[in-house]
C-alpha positions in Angstrom: -5.9 19.2 20.8 -7.5 16.1 22.3 -9.1 13.8 19.8 -12.8 12.9 20.0 -14.7 9.7 19.4 -13.5 7.6 16.4 -15.2 8.4 13.2 -13.5 6.6 10.3 -10.5 4.9 8.8 -8.1 6.9 6.6 -5.8 5.0 4.2 -2.9 6.7 2.5 0.4 6.0 0.9 3.4 6.7 3.1 5.3 8.3 0.2 2.6 9.7 -2.2 5.2 10.9 -4.7 6.5 7.5 -5.7 5.2 5.9 -9.0 4.2 2.3 -8.7 5.5 0.3 -11.8 3.9 -2.9 -13.0 7.1 -5.0 -12.7 5.9 -7.4 -10.1 8.4 -6.2 -7.5 7.5 -2.6 -6.7 6.4 -2.2 -3.1 4.7 0.7 -1.4 3.8 1.3 2.2 0.2 2.2 2.9 -1.0 3.1 6.4 -4.4 3.0 8.0 -5.2 5.5 10.7 -8.4 6.0 12.8 -9.5 9.6 13.0 -12.2 11.6 14.8 -14.8 13.7 13.0 -12.3 16.6 12.9 -9.6 14.5 11.2 -7.5 14.2 14.4 -5.7 10.9 14.6 -6.8 8.7 17.5 -4.0 7.4 19.7 -3.5 5.1 21.4 -5.8 2.8 19.6 -5.8 -1.0 20.2 -8.0 -2.0 17.3 -7.2 -4.4 14.4 -7.7 -3.5 10.7 -8.3 -6.2 8.1 -7.2 -5.3 4.6 -8.6 -6.5 1.2 -6.8 -5.9 -2.0 -8.4 -6.0 -5.5 -6.9 -5.3 -8.9 -3.2 -5.3 -10.0 -1.5 -5.8 -6.8 -1.3 -7.9 -3.6 -0.8 -7.5 0.1 2.6 -8.7 1.4 2.0 -10.7 4.5 -0.9 -12.6 6.1 -2.1 -13.7 9.6 1.0 -16.0 10.1 3.4 -13.0 10.1 1.0 -10.3 11.5 0.7 -8.8 8.0 -3.1 -9.0 7.8 -5.0 -8.2 10.0 -2.7 -5.5 11.4 -2.9 -4.0 14.8 -3.1 -0.3 15.0 0.0 0.4 17.0 0.1 3.9 18.5 -1.2 5.8 15.5 -1.4 3.6 12.4 -1.4 0.2 10.9 1.2 -0.1 8.1 1.0 -2.6 5.2 3.1 -3.5 2.2 1.6 -3.6 -1.3 3.3 -5.3 -4.2 2.5 -4.6 -7.9 1.6 -7.3 -10.4 3.1 -7.3 -13.9 0.1 -5.6 -15.6 -0.7 -1.9 -15.3 -4.0 -0.9 -13.6 -5.5 0.1 -10.3 -4.9 -1.4 -6.9 -7.9 -0.9 -4.6 -7.1 -1.3 -0.9 -10.0 -1.5 1.6 -9.3 -1.4 5.3 -12.0 -2.4 7.8 -12.0 -2.5 11.6 -12.4 -6.0 12.8 -14.9 -4.9 15.5 -16.5 -1.8 14.0 -18.7 0.1 16.4 -21.8 2.3 15.9 -19.8 5.5 15.6 -17.0 4.2 13.4 -17.4 3.9 9.7 -16.3 0.4 9.0 -14.0 0.9 6.0 -11.5 3.2 4.4 -10.5 2.9 0.7 -7.4 3.8 -1.2 -6.8 3.4 -4.9 -3.3 3.3 -6.5 -2.7 3.5 -10.2 0.2 1.4 -11.4 2.2 2.5 -14.5 3.5 0.3 -17.3 7.1 -0.7 -17.3 9.2 1.1 -19.9 12.4 -0.5 -21.1 14.8 1.7 -23.0 18.1 0.5 -24.3 20.9 3.1 -24.7 22.6 3.2 -28.1 25.7 1.6 -26.7 23.8 -1.2 -25.0 21.9 -2.1 -28.2 25.0 -2.6 -30.2 27.4 -5.4 -29.3 30.7 -6.0 -31.0 32.7 -9.1 -30.8 36.2 -9.2 -32.0 38.3 -12.3 -32.5 42.0 -12.2 -32.9 43.7 -15.0 -34.8 47.4 -15.8 -34.0 
């Protein structure tokens, strides 16, 4: 089915089943797609999406490495999101740089990060040192 005029930006996680842990190094891929009023993805689209991140995470990349804003290449604009070391919510907002009359300017995605849980096994918590005297 052919897509119609652009209507809005949809943001989603590429792998929605992965838990984001607040360890400062977890990274997830989020993608922005432009869809018509029936939810059909528009392609090809040559627009740029600017991302803003609030909360307990950050965008990996900036204008110097084409990380933000991102060009919608063929069907989507992928970005990398890294967690901070505190649990909470990461709010991602994607906006078309040149939004038109028929395109809602923004899409929003919220990701909840989970606290890091460290568990030591019984064998790892007990250390034995033996010294042999000659």
